[in-house]
C-alpha positions as CSV (number, residue, x, y, z in Angstrom):
1,M,163.0,138.8,-179.1
2,E,166.8,139.2,-179.4
3,L,169.0,141.6,-177.5
4,I,172.7,142.6,-177.8
5,D,174.8,143.5,-174.8
6,T,176.8,146.3,-176.3
7,H,179.3,146.7,-173.4
8,C,180.5,143.8,-171.3
9,H,183.9,142.7,-170.0
10,L,183.9,139.0,-170.5
11,T,187.7,138.9,-170.3
12,F,187.7,140.2,-166.7
13,E,188.7,137.6,-164.1
14,Q,185.2,137.4,-162.6
15,L,183.8,135.9,-165.9
16,A,186.8,134.8,-168.0
17,D,187.0,131.2,-166.7
18,D,183.3,130.5,-167.3
19,V,182.6,132.3,-170.6
20,Q,180.9,129.3,-172.3
21,A,178.4,129.0,-169.5
22,V,177.9,132.8,-169.4
23,V,177.1,132.8,-173.1
24,T,174.8,129.8,-172.7
25,R,172.8,131.5,-170.0
26,S,172.8,134.7,-172.0
27,I,171.3,133.0,-175.0
28,A,168.6,131.3,-172.9
29,A,167.6,134.8,-171.6
30,G,167.3,136.3,-175.1
31,V,170.7,138.2,-175.1
32,V,172.2,136.7,-178.2
33,G,175.0,139.1,-179.1
34,W,177.9,140.6,-177.1
35,L,180.5,143.3,-177.5
36,T,183.4,142.6,-175.1
37,V,185.2,145.8,-174.4
38,G,189.0,146.4,-174.1
39,T,190.5,148.7,-171.5
40,D,194.3,148.3,-171.8
41,P,196.7,146.5,-174.1
42,Q,196.4,143.1,-172.4
43,Q,192.6,143.3,-172.3
44,N,192.4,144.4,-175.9
45,R,194.3,141.3,-177.0
46,K,192.1,139.1,-174.8
47,A,188.9,140.7,-176.1
48,I,189.8,139.9,-179.8
49,E,190.9,136.4,-178.9
50,L,187.7,135.7,-177.1
51,A,185.4,137.3,-179.8
52,D,187.1,135.1,-182.4
53,K,185.7,132.0,-180.6
54,F,182.0,133.0,-180.7
55,E,179.9,133.8,-183.8
56,N,177.9,136.7,-182.4
57,M,180.7,138.2,-180.2
58,Y,182.6,141.3,-181.2
59,A,185.3,143.3,-179.6
60,S,186.4,146.9,-179.1
61,V,189.9,148.1,-178.3
62,G,190.8,151.1,-176.2
63,I,192.7,152.6,-173.3
64,H,190.5,153.3,-170.3
65,P,191.1,156.7,-168.6
66,H,192.3,154.8,-165.5
67,D,195.2,153.5,-167.6
68,A,195.9,156.7,-169.6
69,K,199.1,157.4,-167.5
70,D,200.7,154.3,-169.1
71,L,200.0,155.3,-172.7
72,T,203.0,155.3,-175.0
73,A,203.6,155.7,-178.7
74,D,204.0,151.9,-178.9
75,T,200.7,151.4,-177.1
76,L,198.9,153.6,-179.7
77,T,200.7,151.8,-182.6
78,E,199.5,148.4,-181.3
79,L,196.0,149.8,-180.6
80,K,195.7,150.9,-184.2
81,E,196.9,147.5,-185.5
82,L,194.5,145.6,-183.3
83,A,191.6,147.9,-184.3
84,Q,191.9,146.6,-187.8
85,S,191.2,143.0,-186.7
86,E,188.1,141.4,-188.3
87,K,186.0,141.2,-185.1
88,V,186.8,144.8,-183.8
89,V,183.9,147.1,-184.3
90,A,184.8,150.1,-182.2
91,I,187.4,152.1,-180.4
92,G,187.0,152.3,-176.6
93,E,186.3,152.5,-174.0
94,T,188.1,155.8,-173.8
95,G,187.2,159.2,-172.2
96,L,187.6,160.9,-168.9
97,D,187.1,159.7,-165.3
98,F,187.5,162.6,-162.8
99,H,185.8,160.6,-160.0
100,Y,188.7,158.3,-159.3
101,N,191.5,160.2,-161.1
102,L,193.6,157.1,-161.3
103,S,195.5,158.8,-164.1
104,P,196.3,162.5,-164.0
105,Q,193.7,164.5,-165.9
106,P,196.1,165.9,-168.6
107,D,197.1,162.3,-169.3
108,Q,193.5,161.3,-169.6
109,K,192.8,164.1,-172.1
110,R,195.8,163.2,-174.2
111,A,194.9,159.5,-174.4
112,F,191.3,160.4,-175.2
113,V,192.3,162.7,-178.1
114,A,194.8,160.2,-179.5
115,Q,192.1,157.5,-179.6
116,L,189.6,159.8,-181.3
117,T,192.2,160.4,-183.9
118,I,192.6,156.6,-184.5
119,A,188.8,156.2,-184.7
120,K,188.6,158.8,-187.4
121,Q,191.5,157.3,-189.3
122,L,189.8,153.9,-189.3
123,N,186.2,155.1,-189.5
124,L,185.2,153.3,-186.4
125,P,182.6,154.4,-183.8
126,V,183.8,155.4,-180.3
127,I,182.7,154.2,-176.9
128,I,182.9,157.0,-174.3
129,H,183.5,156.6,-170.6
130,C,182.5,159.8,-168.9
131,R,182.4,160.1,-165.1
132,E,182.2,163.5,-163.3
133,A,183.7,165.0,-166.4
134,F,180.8,165.8,-168.7
135,D,181.8,169.4,-169.7
136,Q,185.4,168.4,-170.3
137,T,184.3,165.4,-172.4
138,M,182.0,167.5,-174.5
139,E,184.7,170.2,-174.9
140,I,187.1,167.6,-176.3
141,L,184.5,166.1,-178.6
142,D,183.6,169.6,-179.8
143,R,187.3,170.2,-180.7
144,H,188.4,166.8,-181.9
145,G,185.2,164.9,-182.7
146,H,184.4,166.2,-186.1
147,G,184.6,163.4,-188.6
148,L,183.9,160.6,-186.2
149,K,181.7,157.8,-187.5
150,A,179.5,157.6,-184.4
151,V,179.8,158.2,-180.6
152,V,178.0,156.5,-177.7
153,F,178.1,157.5,-174.1
154,H,178.2,154.2,-172.3
155,C,176.8,153.5,-168.8
156,F,175.0,156.9,-168.9
157,S,174.1,158.2,-165.5
158,G,173.8,161.9,-166.2
159,S,170.9,164.2,-166.2
160,A,168.1,164.7,-168.8
161,E,169.7,168.1,-169.6
162,Q,173.1,166.3,-170.3
163,A,171.3,163.6,-172.3
164,K,169.7,166.3,-174.5
165,I,173.1,167.8,-175.2
166,V,174.5,164.4,-176.2
167,L,171.5,163.8,-178.5
168,D,171.7,167.3,-180.0
169,Y,175.3,166.4,-181.1
170,G,173.9,163.3,-182.9
171,F,175.5,160.9,-180.4
172,Y,174.0,157.8,-178.8
173,I,173.4,156.8,-175.2
174,S,173.7,153.4,-173.6
175,F,172.1,152.4,-170.3
176,T,173.1,149.8,-167.7
177,G,171.3,148.2,-164.8
178,V,171.9,151.5,-162.9
179,V,168.7,152.8,-164.4
180,T,166.8,150.2,-162.2
181,F,168.5,151.3,-159.0
182,K,166.2,152.9,-156.4
183,N,168.4,156.0,-156.1
184,A,168.8,156.5,-159.9
185,E,165.9,158.9,-160.6
186,L,168.2,161.3,-162.5
187,T,169.1,158.5,-164.9
188,R,165.5,157.5,-165.3
189,R,164.6,161.0,-166.3
190,A,167.3,161.0,-168.9
191,A,166.2,157.6,-170.2
192,K,162.7,158.9,-170.8
193,I,163.9,161.4,-173.4
194,V,166.2,159.2,-175.4
195,P,164.4,157.8,-178.4
196,A,164.9,154.1,-179.2
197,D,166.8,154.8,-182.4
198,R,169.5,156.5,-180.2
199,L,169.4,154.1,-177.2
200,M,171.4,151.0,-176.5
201,L,171.6,148.5,-173.6
202,E,174.5,147.1,-171.8
203,T,175.5,145.3,-168.6
204,D,179.1,146.7,-168.1
205,C,179.4,143.3,-166.4
206,P,180.9,142.0,-164.2
207,Y,179.7,145.2,-162.4
208,M,176.3,146.6,-161.5
209,S,173.7,143.8,-161.6
210,P,170.2,145.3,-162.2
211,E,167.3,145.1,-159.8
212,P,165.9,142.6,-158.8
213,M,169.2,140.8,-159.1
214,R,171.5,143.3,-157.3
215,K,172.4,140.6,-154.7
216,Q,174.1,138.7,-157.6
217,K,177.5,140.4,-157.1
218,I,178.8,139.2,-160.5
219,N,176.7,140.7,-163.3
220,E,176.5,138.9,-166.6
221,P,174.7,139.4,-170.0
222,A,171.8,137.2,-169.1
223,L,170.7,139.7,-166.5
224,M,170.3,142.5,-169.1
225,I,166.8,141.3,-169.7
226,H,165.8,142.9,-166.4
227,T,167.1,146.3,-167.6
228,A,165.3,145.9,-170.9
229,K,162.0,145.1,-169.2
230,Y,162.4,148.1,-166.9
231,L,163.2,150.5,-169.6
232,A,160.4,149.2,-171.9
233,E,157.9,149.8,-169.1
234,L,159.5,153.2,-168.3
235,K,159.0,154.3,-171.9
236,G,155.5,152.7,-172.2
237,M,156.6,150.3,-174.9
238,D,155.8,146.6,-175.4
239,L,159.0,144.7,-174.5
240,A,159.3,142.9,-177.8
241,D,159.0,146.2,-179.7
242,F,161.5,147.9,-177.4
243,A,164.0,145.1,-177.7
244,N,163.7,145.0,-181.5
245,A,164.2,148.8,-181.7
246,V,167.3,148.9,-179.5
247,T,168.8,145.9,-181.2
248,A,168.3,147.5,-184.6
249,T,170.0,150.6,-183.2
250,S,172.9,148.6,-181.8
251,K,173.4,146.8,-185.1
252,T,173.4,150.1,-187.1
253,F,175.8,151.8,-184.7
254,F,178.4,149.0,-184.7
255,G,177.8,147.8,-188.2
256,L,176.8,144.3,-187.1
257,P,175.2,141.8,-189.5
């Protein structure tokens, strides 16, 4: 059984000083591939640098909606250049976050559209961050998403109705340890309707350790096995069959060997 953590932040300070040990524990737990995700110019560069050091580690580059206010033409030029690096397999994370609104909403929308344009130009899939902005995110994808290679809604915590809309568009959905939380019934209902060939797993570490490891404040890829076990049981599947299916989906989505 082999799993891929399709969204982790191994360059964030909570994990960056101990990546070799994090990777070793991950492999021992059956999580043998990683996509470390960029969020701003500095993190994008760090993600590529780190991915170059590990055989089964890849990177994505993007501007998080929190940082959209700082987007410049030079930032976009660099983003496009970095996205052509050998280990970069996606654009993102990008999207809208109307929960924190750390960047003004118009700036978030502009940054989102600009990154969708780059993804289309380079024929790369897109990793979407969407928090309390589902309708607005879908509106932008409706207007600017035609021609995208593929789209995944990462850390999905929406309803089954929203999941159906995402699936009807041909997009993918990725779940974190949130699906194991006691108060996440909405997310569990959504997970039940997502077929394995459209479903991926992630930690979004260093955040949101799954049950029964929530007391471990720094999440890491090794803990994703708990999310996999939970979802396999939720969907009535053998763990190995579920793991093989979602790993195949992840490899197809990101074009991994």
